[in-house]
C-alpha positions in Angstrom: -188.1 15.6 -33.5 -184.3 15.5 -33.2 -182.4 18.0 -31.2 -179.6 19.6 -33.2 -176.2 19.8 -31.8 -175.0 23.3 -32.5 -172.0 23.5 -30.3 -168.7 22.6 -32.1 -165.4 24.1 -32.8 -163.0 23.6 -35.7 -159.7 24.6 -37.0 -157.9 23.8 -40.2 -154.6 23.6 -42.0 -154.0 23.4 -45.7 -154.1 19.6 -45.6 -156.7 18.8 -42.8 -159.7 20.0 -40.8 -159.9 19.3 -37.0 -163.4 19.3 -35.7 -164.4 18.9 -32.0 -168.0 18.0 -31.2 -169.0 17.9 -27.5 -171.4 15.0 -26.6 -171.3 15.1 -22.8 -173.6 12.5 -21.1 -174.1 10.6 -24.4 -172.9 7.1 -25.2 -171.5 7.2 -28.7 -170.3 4.3 -30.7 -168.8 4.1 -34.3 -172.2 3.1 -35.5 -173.6 6.5 -34.6 -171.2 8.2 -37.1 -171.8 8.4 -40.8 -169.2 10.1 -43.1 -168.7 10.5 -46.9 -166.5 12.6 -48.9 -168.7 15.7 -48.4 -171.2 14.7 -45.8 -170.8 14.2 -42.0 -173.5 13.0 -39.7 -173.6 12.1 -36.0 -176.9 10.6 -34.8 -177.2 9.8 -31.1 -181.0 9.8 -30.4 -182.5 12.2 -29.7 -179.5 14.4 -30.7 -178.4 15.0 -34.2 -175.4 16.7 -35.9 -175.2 17.2 -39.6 -172.7 19.0 -41.8 -172.4 19.5 -45.6 -168.7 20.0 -45.9 -167.3 23.0 -47.8 -165.0 20.8 -50.0 -164.5 17.0 -50.5 -162.4 15.1 -48.0 -160.6 11.7 -48.0 -163.2 9.8 -46.0 -161.1 6.6 -46.1 -158.1 8.0 -44.2 -160.1 10.4 -42.0 -160.5 9.4 -38.4 -162.9 10.0 -35.4 -161.8 9.5 -31.8 -164.4 9.2 -29.0 -163.5 10.0 -25.4 -164.1 12.3 -22.4 -167.5 13.4 -23.8 -166.1 14.6 -27.1 -165.8 13.3 -30.6 -162.6 14.6 -32.3 -162.6 14.4 -36.1 -159.5 14.5 -38.2 -160.7 15.1 -41.8 -158.0 15.1 -44.5 -158.7 17.3 -47.5 -158.6 15.9 -51.0 -157.1 19.2 -52.3 -154.8 21.3 -50.2 -156.5 24.6 -49.7 -157.9 26.9 -46.9 -161.7 26.7 -46.5 -163.8 29.8 -45.9 -166.1 27.9 -43.6 -166.7 24.4 -42.4 -170.0 23.9 -44.3 -171.5 25.0 -47.5 -173.2 28.4 -47.1 -176.5 29.6 -48.6 -177.7 26.2 -49.5 -181.4 25.7 -49.9 -183.4 22.7 -48.7 -183.5 21.0 -52.1 -179.8 21.2 -52.5 -179.2 19.9 -49.0 -181.7 17.0 -49.6 -179.9 16.2 -52.9 -176.5 16.2 -51.1 -177.8 13.9 -48.4 -179.3 11.4 -50.8 -176.1 11.6 -53.0 -174.0 10.9 -49.8 -176.2 7.9 -48.9 -176.0 6.5 -52.4 -172.2 6.9 -52.4 -172.1 5.2 -49.0 -174.2 2.3 -50.3 -172.0 2.0 -53.5 -168.9 2.1 -51.4 -170.2 -0.5 -49.0 -171.2 -2.7 -52.0 -167.8 -2.3 -53.5 -166.2 -3.2 -50.2 -168.4 -6.3 -49.9 -167.5 -7.4 -53.4 -163.9 -6.8 -52.7 -164.1 -8.8 -49.5 -165.9 -11.5 -51.4 -163.2 -11.6 -54.1 -160.5 -11.6 -51.4 -162.3 -14.4 -49.6 -162.5 -16.4 -52.8 -158.9 -15.8 -53.5 -157.9 -16.8 -50.0 -160.1 -19.9 -50.3 -158.6 -20.7 -53.6 -155.1 -20.2 -52.2 -155.9 -22.4 -49.2 -157.3 -25.1 -51.6 -154.2 -25.0 -53.7 -152.0 -25.2 -50.6 -154.0 -28.1 -49.3 -153.8 -29.9 -52.7 -150.0 -29.3 -52.7 -149.7 -30.7 -49.2 -151.8 -33.7 -50.1 -149.8 -34.3 -53.2 -146.6 -34.1 -51.2 -148.0 -36.4 -48.6 -149.2 -38.8 -51.3 -145.8 -38.7 -52.9 -144.1 -39.4 -49.6 -146.4 -42.4 -48.9 -145.7 -43.7 -52.4 -142.0 -43.4 -51.8 -142.3 -45.2 -48.5 -144.3 -47.9 -50.3 -141.7 -48.2 -53.0 -138.9 -48.4 -50.5 -140.8 -51.0 -48.5 -141.6 -53.0 -51.7 -137.9 -53.0 -52.7 -136.9 -54.0 -49.2 -139.4 -56.9 -49.2 -138.3 -57.9 -52.7 -134.7 -58.1 -51.7 -135.6 -60.1 -48.6 -137.7 -62.4 -50.7 -134.9 -62.9 -53.2 -132.5 -63.5 -50.4 -134.9 -66.1 -48.8 -135.3 -67.8 -52.2 -131.6 -68.0 -52.6 -131.2 -69.4 -49.1 -133.9 -72.0 -49.9 -132.2 -72.9 -53.2 -128.9 -73.3 -51.4 -130.5 -75.5 -48.7 -132.2 -77.6 -51.4 -128.9 -78.1 -53.2 -127.2 -79.0 -49.9 -130.0 -81.5 -49.1 -129.8 -82.9 -52.7 -126.1 -83.4 -52.4 -126.5 -84.9 -49.0 -129.2 -87.3 -50.3 -127.0 -88.3 -53.2 -124.1 -89.0 -50.9 -126.4 -91.1 -48.7 -127.8 -93.0 -51.7 -124.2 -93.5 -52.9 -123.3 -94.9 -49.4 -126.4 -97.2 -49.4 -125.5 -98.4 -52.9 -122.0 -99.2 -51.8 -123.2 -100.9 -48.7 -125.7 -103.0 -50.8 -122.9 -103.9 -53.1 -120.7 -104.9 -50.2 -123.5 -107.0 -48.7 -124.2 -108.6 -52.1 -120.5 -109.4 -52.5 -120.3 -110.8 -49.0 -123.3 -113.0 -49.6 -121.9 -114.2 -52.9 -118.6 -115.0 -51.1 -120.4 -116.9 -48.4 -122.4 -118.8 -51.0 -119.3 -119.7 -52.9 -117.5 -120.9 -49.8 -120.7 -122.9 -48.8 -120.9 -124.5 -52.3 -117.2 -125.3 -52.2 -117.6 -127.0 -48.8 -120.6 -128.9 -49.9 -119.0 -130.1 -53.1 -116.0 -131.4 -51.1 -118.2 -133.4 -48.6 -120.7 -134.7 -51.2 -119.9 -138.0 -52.9 -121.0 -138.5 -56.5 -124.2 -140.6 -56.4 -124.5 -143.9 -58.2 -127.5 -145.3 -59.9 -128.7 -147.0 -56.7 -128.4 -143.9 -54.4 -130.4 -141.4 -56.3 -133.2 -141.7 -53.7 -130.8 -140.8 -50.8 -129.6 -137.7 -52.6 -133.1 -136.3 -53.1 -134.0 -136.8 -49.5 -130.9 -134.8 -48.4 -132.0 -131.9 -50.6 -135.5 -131.9 -49.2 -134.2 -131.9 -45.7 -131.9 -128.9 -46.4 -134.9 -126.9 -47.8 -137.0 -127.6 -44.8 -134.3 -126.3 -42.4 -134.1 -123.0 -44.3 -137.9 -122.2 -44.1 -139.1 -120.1 -41.0 -141.7 -121.4 -38.6 -145.4 -120.5 -39.3 -146.9 -117.8 -37.2 -149.4 -118.7 -34.5 -153.0 -117.5 -34.9 -154.5 -115.1 -32.3 -157.6 -112.9 -31.7 -157.3 -109.1 -31.0 -160.0 -107.6 -28.7 -161.0 -104.0 -29.2 -162.8 -102.1 -26.4 -164.7 -98.8 -27.1 -165.5 -96.2 -24.4 -169.2 -95.9 -23.8 -170.4 -92.5 -25.0 -173.7 -90.7 -24.4 -173.0 -88.1 -27.1 -172.4 -89.0 -30.8 -169.1 -87.2 -31.0 -165.9 -89.1 -30.4 -164.2 -88.7 -27.0 -161.1 -87.0 -28.5 -163.4 -84.3 -30.0 -165.6 -83.8 -27.0 -165.6 -81.4 -24.1 -166.0 -83.5 -21.0 -166.7 -80.8 -18.5 -169.4 -79.1 -20.6 -171.0 -82.5 -21.4 -171.1 -83.5 -17.7 -172.7 -80.1 -16.8 -175.3 -80.6 -19.6 -176.1 -84.1 -18.3 -176.4 -82.8 -14.7 -178.9 -80.1 -15.8 -180.9 -82.6 -17.9 -181.1 -85.0 -14.9 -182.2 -82.1 -12.7 -184.8 -81.1 -15.2 -186.2 -84.6 -15.4 -186.4 -84.8 -11.6 -188.3 -81.5 -11.6 -190.7 -82.7 -14.2 -191.2 -86.1 -12.6 -191.8 -84.5 -9.1 -194.9 -85.2 -7.2 -197.4 -82.7 -8.4 -200.5 -84.5 -7.3 -202.3 -81.2 -6.6 -201.9 -80.3 -10.4 -203.7 -83.4 -11.7 -206.9 -81.6 -12.3 -205.2 -79.0 -14.6 -205.2 -79.3 -18.4 -202.1 -80.1 -20.3 -201.6 -76.6 -21.6 -202.0 -75.3 -18.0 -199.0 -77.4 -17.0 -196.9 -75.6 -19.6 -194.3 -73.2 -18.0 -194.5 -70.7 -20.8 -198.3 -70.7 -20.7 -198.3 -70.1 -17.0 -195.8 -67.2 -17.3 -197.9 -65.5 -20.0 -201.0 -66.0 -18.0 -199.4 -64.3 -15.0 -198.2 -61.4 -17.1 -201.8 -60.9 -18.5 -203.3 -61.0 -14.9 -200.7 -58.5 -13.8 -201.5 -56.2 -16.7 -205.2 -56.2 -15.8 -204.5 -55.5 -12.1 -205.4 -59.0 -10.8 -202.3 -59.4 -8.8 -203.4 -62.4 -6.6 -204.2 -64.5 -9.8 -200.8 -63.5 -11.2 -199.1 -64.7 -8.0 -200.9 -68.0 -8.2 -199.9 -68.4 -11.9 -196.2 -67.7 -11.0 -196.4 -70.1 -8.0 -197.5 -72.9 -10.3 -194.8 -72.1 -12.8 -192.2 -72.1 -10.1 -193.3 -75.6 -9.0 -192.5 -76.7 -12.5 -189.2 -74.9 -12.7 -187.7 -73.2 -9.7 -184.5 -72.1 -11.6 -186.2 -69.5 -13.8 -185.2 -66.0 -12.5 -187.9 -64.0 -14.5 -190.7 -65.8 -12.6 -189.2 -64.6 -9.2 -188.8 -61.1 -10.7 -192.4 -61.0 -11.9 -193.8 -62.4 -8.6 -191.8 -59.7 -6.7 -193.6 -57.0 -8.7 -196.9 -58.6 -7.7 -195.9 -58.6 -4.1 -195.0 -55.0 -4.3 -198.4 -54.1 -5.6 -200.0 -56.3 -2.8 -197.8 -54.6 -0.2 -196.2 -58.0 0.7 -192.9 -56.3 1.1 -190.9 -59.0 2.8 -191.9 -61.5 0.1 -190.9 -59.0 -2.6 -187.5 -58.7 -1.0 -187.1 -62.5 -0.9 -188.2 -63.0 -4.6 -185.8 -60.2 -5.8 -182.9 -61.6 -3.9 -183.6 -65.1 -5.3 -183.7 -63.6 -8.8 -180.4 -62.0 -8.2 -178.9 -65.3 -7.1 -180.0 -67.0 -10.3 -178.9 -64.1 -12.5 -175.2 -65.0 -12.1 -172.7 -64.5 -13.5 -173.5 -60.8 -14.3 -173.3 -60.4 -18.1 -174.7 -57.8 -20.5 -177.5 -60.2 -21.5 -179.0 -60.2 -18.0 -178.2 -56.6 -17.2 -181.8 -55.3 -17.5 -183.2 -58.2 -15.3 -180.6 -57.4 -12.6 -181.5 -53.7 -12.7 -185.2 -54.6 -12.2 -184.4 -56.9 -9.3 -182.3 -54.2 -7.6 -185.0 -51.6 -8.1 -187.8 -53.8 -6.8 -185.8 -54.9 -3.7 -184.7 -51.3 -3.0 -188.3 -50.1 -3.3 -189.5 -52.7 -0.8 -186.8 -51.7 1.6 -187.6 -48.0 1.3 -191.4 -48.7 1.8 -190.4 -50.6 5.0 -188.4 -47.4 6.0 -185.1 -49.3 5.8 -183.5 -46.6 3.8 -179.9 -47.7 4.4 -180.6 -51.2 3.0 -182.6 -49.7 0.2 
């Protein structure tokens, strides 16, 4: 049951009512106060204050101040008049219940109207913000279009200027070529005239020194003409043989299109691989052909490791390393086996060898390098060499 707060004091003027309600020792918030135009309620459990006001008030402009253990209400009257009392007198329970329910309904309706008003205001603000954003975007789009148009005009002017310069250059080249052709034609004409003058002079000299042949000297005249023709012909060219030598090439590409350093490195690796394959593996003669396959041995070691047969896995990796000792993953897997077998020094050696082969450090071998560091560090820590680990 609530405890009614009976202590209060009030005074009034023609326009307002001033109500003071002591709430010492209670923590009051605005949520504890409910007020309508004719109903006032303060609920601070377990205490309760309720008043059916004598006349309607302006609940919108009315205020309530909380402080120093007191709630001070300033209630503005809707109609200027002096009240006979603060609350309605001689009201039965049904009337009081009706007034309470009516006040609550009015409060709900008012809250609903305020919510709707806030919703409309929010929509209007949103609409205004959208319109403002659209205007800004339109202005920005127009500015960009103007910049594009200016740039296009600038580029067009530059292109036209360049075309004009090219046309002027072509005209100048054409005029220059015509001048050169004219000079060449003049030179050819001069050379032709000079040759004709020389031929005329030579013919005149020949005609002066030549005697008219008689009937008996026709043979001597023909011999002189043949000798003159032979002297004017150039000597025949001597025959010769041209030898062409080609650079010996291992690769099908031409030397000018090759990369000599990369090809030499490839040849060196191939020779090393052939030497490894052709090494003396007399102890492996009793194995089958598939058992001499590097990939098969690696998969066999992985399966043995997965089943917990670490000694068999080490033997498989040993055989694989005899076939190819430049494969870092084999050292890495054998290091894992040695860790399981507590061969910690061998695990450190295999991890270090894997790190030497995993050079240069690139993103493709990052995972393998991390595994090598982890396994070597684990071996160091198990040997209680924590600084090295």
